[in-house]
C-alpha positions as CSV (number, residue, x, y, z in Angstrom):
1,M,6.0,6.8,-24.9
2,I,7.2,9.4,-22.1
3,V,7.3,12.8,-22.9
4,V,9.8,14.9,-20.9
5,M,9.0,18.3,-20.1
6,K,11.8,21.2,-20.1
7,R,12.8,22.3,-16.6
8,G,10.4,25.3,-15.7
9,A,7.7,24.2,-18.1
10,T,4.5,25.9,-17.2
11,K,1.2,24.6,-15.7
12,E,-0.4,25.7,-19.1
13,Q,2.5,24.0,-21.1
14,I,1.9,20.8,-19.4
15,K,-1.9,21.0,-19.5
16,H,-1.8,21.4,-23.2
17,V,0.7,18.6,-24.0
18,C,-2.4,16.4,-21.8
19,D,-4.8,17.7,-24.2
20,R,-2.7,16.9,-27.1
21,I,-2.2,13.3,-25.9
22,K,-5.7,13.0,-25.4
23,D,-6.4,14.2,-28.9
24,L,-4.2,11.6,-30.6
25,G,-6.3,8.7,-28.5
26,Y,-3.9,8.1,-25.5
27,R,-4.0,8.9,-21.9
28,P,-1.5,11.1,-20.2
29,H,-0.1,10.4,-16.9
30,P,1.7,13.4,-15.5
31,I,4.6,12.6,-12.8
32,Y,5.7,15.8,-11.3
33,G,9.3,15.5,-10.2
34,V,11.1,18.0,-8.2
35,E,13.1,19.3,-11.3
36,R,10.7,18.7,-13.9
37,T,7.4,16.8,-14.9
38,V,7.4,13.7,-17.2
39,I,4.2,12.8,-19.0
40,G,3.4,8.8,-19.8
41,A,1.3,8.6,-22.9
42,I,-0.6,5.1,-22.5
43,G,-2.6,3.5,-25.4
44,D,-2.4,1.4,-28.2
45,E,1.2,1.0,-29.4
46,R,0.4,0.5,-33.1
47,G,0.0,4.3,-33.5
48,K,2.8,5.5,-30.9
49,V,4.9,7.0,-33.6
50,R,2.2,10.1,-33.8
51,L,3.4,11.0,-30.5
52,Q,6.8,12.1,-31.8
53,S,5.2,15.0,-32.9
54,L,4.7,16.3,-29.2
55,E,8.6,17.2,-29.5
56,S,7.3,20.5,-31.3
57,L,5.3,21.7,-28.4
58,E,6.3,24.5,-26.3
59,G,8.0,23.3,-23.0
60,V,8.7,19.6,-24.3
61,E,12.3,18.7,-24.1
62,R,12.0,15.1,-25.8
63,V,9.7,12.1,-26.5
64,V,11.3,8.8,-26.0
65,P,9.7,5.2,-25.9
66,I,8.9,3.1,-23.1
67,L,10.8,-0.3,-23.7
68,H,9.2,-2.6,-21.2
69,P,5.3,-3.4,-21.5
70,F,4.7,-2.5,-18.0
71,K,4.5,1.1,-18.8
72,L,3.4,2.6,-15.3
73,A,4.4,-0.4,-13.0
74,G,7.9,0.0,-14.4
75,R,10.7,2.4,-13.5
76,E,11.0,3.9,-16.8
77,L,8.3,6.6,-16.3
78,K,8.5,7.0,-12.6
79,K,12.1,6.7,-11.1
80,E,11.1,7.6,-7.3
81,R,9.8,4.4,-5.4
82,T,5.9,4.6,-4.5
83,I,5.5,5.1,-0.8
84,I,2.0,4.2,0.1
85,R,0.4,5.4,3.5
86,V,-2.4,3.9,5.1
87,G,-3.0,6.3,8.4
88,D,0.5,6.8,10.0
89,I,1.8,3.4,8.4
90,Q,4.5,4.0,5.3
91,I,4.8,1.1,3.1
92,G,7.8,1.2,0.7
93,G,9.9,3.5,2.5
94,N,12.2,2.6,5.7
95,Q,9.3,1.5,7.8
96,F,9.2,-2.4,7.6
97,V,5.5,-3.5,7.6
98,V,4.1,-7.0,8.9
99,I,0.7,-8.2,8.2
100,A,-0.4,-11.0,10.5
101,G,-3.1,-13.0,11.2
102,P,-4.7,-16.1,10.3
103,C,-5.6,-17.8,7.1
104,A,-9.4,-17.4,7.8
105,V,-11.3,-15.8,10.2
106,E,-13.4,-18.6,11.8
107,S,-14.8,-17.2,15.1
108,R,-14.8,-13.8,17.0
109,D,-12.6,-15.6,19.7
110,Q,-10.2,-16.6,17.2
111,I,-9.7,-13.3,15.3
112,M,-9.8,-11.0,18.5
113,S,-7.2,-13.2,20.4
114,T,-4.9,-13.2,17.3
115,A,-5.3,-9.7,16.7
116,K,-4.3,-8.9,20.2
117,E,-1.2,-11.1,20.3
118,V,0.2,-9.8,16.9
119,K,-0.3,-6.3,17.8
120,K,1.6,-7.1,21.1
121,A,4.4,-8.3,19.3
122,G,4.7,-5.7,16.9
123,A,2.7,-6.4,13.7
124,T,1.7,-3.4,11.9
125,F,-1.6,-5.0,9.9
126,L,-4.0,-7.8,10.7
127,R,-4.8,-10.4,8.1
128,G,-7.7,-12.6,7.6
129,G,-9.7,-13.7,5.1
130,A,-13.6,-13.5,5.2
131,F,-13.7,-14.9,1.6
132,K,-11.8,-18.0,1.0
133,P,-11.0,-19.3,-2.6
134,R,-10.5,-23.1,-1.9
135,T,-9.6,-25.8,-4.0
136,S,-12.6,-28.1,-2.9
137,P,-15.9,-26.5,-3.1
138,Y,-16.8,-28.5,0.1
139,S,-14.1,-26.6,2.1
140,F,-14.5,-23.8,4.3
141,Q,-15.3,-20.8,2.1
142,G,-15.0,-17.9,5.0
143,L,-17.6,-16.3,7.0
144,Q,-18.3,-13.6,4.5
145,K,-20.0,-10.4,5.5
146,E,-19.7,-11.6,9.3
147,G,-15.9,-12.2,8.8
148,L,-15.5,-9.0,7.6
149,E,-17.8,-7.3,10.8
150,L,-15.1,-9.3,13.2
151,L,-12.2,-7.9,11.5
152,A,-13.7,-4.5,11.6
153,E,-14.4,-5.2,15.5
154,A,-10.8,-6.3,15.8
155,R,-9.5,-3.2,14.4
156,E,-11.5,-1.2,16.6
157,Q,-10.2,-3.1,19.7
158,T,-6.6,-3.3,18.8
159,G,-5.9,-0.1,16.1
160,L,-4.5,-2.7,13.5
161,A,-5.3,-2.0,10.0
162,I,-7.1,-4.7,8.2
163,V,-5.8,-6.4,5.2
164,T,-8.4,-9.0,3.2
165,E,-9.2,-10.7,0.4
166,V,-11.4,-9.9,-2.5
167,L,-12.6,-12.5,-4.9
168,T,-15.1,-11.0,-7.5
169,P,-15.7,-7.4,-8.8
170,E,-19.0,-7.6,-7.3
171,D,-17.5,-8.2,-3.8
172,I,-15.6,-4.8,-3.8
173,P,-18.1,-2.6,-2.5
174,L,-18.7,-4.6,0.6
175,V,-15.1,-5.6,0.9
176,A,-14.0,-1.9,0.7
177,Q,-16.2,-0.9,3.2
178,Y,-14.4,-3.0,5.9
179,A,-10.9,-3.3,4.7
180,D,-7.8,-0.8,4.7
181,I,-6.0,-2.9,1.8
182,L,-7.8,-4.9,-0.7
183,Q,-5.8,-8.7,-1.4
184,V,-5.9,-10.4,-4.9
185,G,-4.9,-13.9,-4.1
186,A,-2.8,-16.0,-6.2
187,R,-5.6,-17.4,-8.1
188,N,-7.1,-14.5,-9.2
189,M,-3.7,-12.6,-10.1
190,M,-4.8,-12.9,-13.9
191,N,-8.4,-11.8,-13.4
192,S,-8.3,-8.7,-15.3
193,P,-12.5,-7.6,-15.0
194,L,-11.4,-7.9,-11.0
195,L,-8.1,-5.9,-11.6
196,R,-9.5,-3.4,-13.6
197,Q,-12.7,-2.7,-11.1
198,L,-9.8,-2.5,-8.2
199,G,-8.0,0.2,-10.4
200,K,-11.3,2.4,-9.5
201,V,-11.3,1.9,-5.8
202,N,-9.6,4.4,-3.7
203,K,-7.8,2.2,-1.5
204,P,-4.6,0.1,-1.8
205,V,-4.3,-3.3,-3.5
206,L,-2.2,-6.1,-2.3
207,L,-1.7,-8.2,-5.6
208,K,-0.1,-11.4,-5.0
209,R,1.8,-13.3,-7.7
210,G,0.2,-16.5,-9.2
211,M,1.5,-19.8,-8.5
212,M,3.0,-20.3,-12.1
213,A,3.3,-16.5,-12.9
214,T,6.5,-14.7,-14.2
215,V,7.9,-11.4,-12.7
216,K,6.9,-10.0,-16.1
217,E,3.4,-11.3,-15.6
218,L,3.2,-10.2,-12.1
219,L,3.9,-6.3,-13.0
220,M,1.3,-6.5,-16.0
221,S,-1.4,-7.5,-13.8
222,A,-0.3,-4.4,-11.6
223,E,-0.2,-2.5,-15.0
224,Y,-4.2,-3.3,-15.2
225,V,-4.7,-1.8,-11.8
226,I,-2.7,1.2,-12.3
227,A,-3.9,1.8,-15.8
228,E,-7.4,2.3,-14.2
229,G,-6.2,5.3,-11.9
230,N,-5.1,3.5,-8.8
231,S,-1.4,3.6,-8.4
232,E,-1.1,2.2,-4.8
233,V,-0.4,-1.4,-5.8
234,I,1.7,-3.6,-3.3
235,L,3.4,-6.6,-5.1
236,C,3.9,-9.8,-3.1
237,E,6.0,-12.9,-3.4
238,R,4.1,-15.8,-2.3
239,G,6.3,-18.8,-3.7
240,I,5.8,-20.4,-7.3
241,R,4.8,-24.1,-8.1
242,T,8.1,-26.0,-9.3
243,F,8.9,-29.7,-9.5
244,E,10.2,-29.5,-5.7
245,E,8.4,-31.9,-3.4
246,Y,9.5,-31.1,-0.2
247,T,7.7,-27.6,0.3
248,R,4.4,-26.4,-1.1
249,N,5.8,-23.9,-3.4
250,T,9.4,-22.6,-3.9
251,L,9.8,-19.0,-2.4
252,D,11.3,-17.1,-5.4
253,L,13.4,-14.3,-3.4
254,S,15.1,-13.6,-6.3
255,A,12.0,-11.8,-7.4
256,V,12.4,-9.2,-4.7
257,P,15.3,-7.4,-5.9
258,M,14.2,-8.1,-9.8
259,L,10.8,-6.4,-8.8
260,K,12.6,-3.4,-6.9
261,E,14.8,-2.8,-10.2
262,L,12.2,-3.2,-12.5
263,S,9.3,-1.4,-10.5
264,H,8.9,1.6,-8.3
265,L,6.3,-0.3,-6.3
266,P,6.4,-1.7,-2.7
267,V,7.2,-5.6,-2.6
268,I,6.5,-7.7,0.3
269,V,7.0,-11.2,1.1
270,D,4.5,-14.1,2.2
271,P,6.9,-17.1,3.4
272,S,4.0,-19.0,5.0
273,H,2.6,-19.9,1.5
274,G,6.0,-19.5,0.0
275,C,7.2,-22.6,2.0
276,G,4.0,-24.2,3.3
277,M,6.0,-25.2,6.6
278,R,6.3,-23.6,9.8
279,S,9.7,-24.7,10.8
280,L,10.7,-22.5,7.3
281,V,8.9,-19.4,8.0
282,V,11.2,-17.6,10.3
283,P,14.5,-18.2,8.5
284,M,12.7,-17.3,5.3
285,S,11.5,-14.0,6.7
286,K,15.2,-13.1,7.8
287,A,16.0,-14.1,4.3
288,A,13.3,-11.6,2.8
289,V,14.6,-8.8,5.0
290,A,18.0,-9.2,3.4
291,A,16.9,-9.6,-0.1
292,G,15.4,-6.1,0.2
293,A,11.5,-6.5,1.0
294,D,9.4,-3.8,2.3
295,G,7.2,-6.2,4.3
296,L,6.4,-9.6,5.5
297,M,2.8,-11.5,5.4
298,I,2.6,-14.1,8.1
299,E,0.0,-16.6,9.0
300,V,-0.6,-16.7,12.9
301,H,-3.4,-18.9,14.2
302,P,-3.9,-19.6,18.3
303,N,-4.8,-23.2,17.8
304,P,-3.0,-24.4,14.1
305,E,-4.3,-27.8,14.8
306,E,-7.6,-26.8,14.8
307,A,-7.5,-24.3,12.0
308,Y,-10.1,-24.4,9.2
309,S,-7.2,-23.7,6.6
310,D,-3.5,-23.6,6.5
311,G,-2.6,-24.9,10.0
312,P,0.7,-26.4,9.4
313,Q,2.1,-23.4,7.9
314,S,0.7,-21.0,10.7
315,L,3.2,-19.8,13.7
316,L,1.8,-20.1,17.2
317,P,1.6,-16.5,18.6
318,E,4.6,-17.1,21.0
319,Q,6.5,-18.1,18.0
320,F,5.4,-15.1,16.1
321,E,6.7,-13.0,19.1
322,V,10.1,-14.7,19.0
323,M,10.3,-14.2,15.0
324,M,9.6,-10.3,15.3
325,K,12.3,-9.8,18.3
326,E,14.8,-11.7,15.8
327,I,14.0,-9.7,12.5
328,R,14.5,-6.3,14.5
329,R,18.1,-7.0,14.2
330,Y,18.3,-7.7,10.3
331,L,16.1,-4.8,9.8
332,E,18.8,-2.7,11.6
333,L,21.4,-4.0,9.2
334,E,19.1,-3.0,6.4
335,G,18.4,0.6,7.8
336,K,15.0,-0.1,8.3
337,H,12.6,-0.4,11.2
338,L,9.1,-1.3,12.4
């Protein structure tokens, strides 16, 4: 339920409403707007009729139900778009962010050279997996702590903030020491213990859509994080598995405007995983800009033929530089900038 406060409601009245919500067994989530405050009452829906009694409290204008199951990720409670700040970078506003780098951190030379190249081309963040979830247990699983240390060194040399994946709740404290944004991969989108623990971390979470997940399921996964107190969630469309055989996945760009209609959270697109083909990354990146995305996640490798993973979909640094020059023209049309 949403408790809409009257214009000019006092701090004492707002606090009293929050206390009453707690007394009724719900969690209050106040959102302070320019003109008025609204308070979300989140909890077991079976007893929500009790919340109607809040309309009798001083300062309350009305109590209305939240129709969508994603209460905190949706726009019914929070109309304004969420802008996530990482240093001087803003995600979700007019600034368009580009996260670039290799699928996996393989060596010091590889990650340092890639970081310098993507920085020169205009990337905003450096990506690179230190912990890698792989289909086969015999495939390269990542350098783990050493990989995190190399990412931190690359950040020190280039100034690029770091995005890297966390696989288990137990890994969160270690990864959070190094990463600026914690990524949840497609395989873990429905890992509720991991999502709950990330909700207790004071760092943004980049949540990738599962390979067979609906838009609603993606938003419900975001709800797990936000419900625990971390409202800084970035949604990522990275392609879904369909009957198509020519591409690795089917990049669902219709999800971008749909997510922005349903949710206040920033939305980025990963065309590298979405298509799995180097030749399609640039055109789909342009299409993502036109669809209204707030950013891109691009795989870049100095020598894709020797990449430990995802070589066929990784751009060469010179290809990434050309792509960055080309999307600038599309960003101008959309009123955005790098």
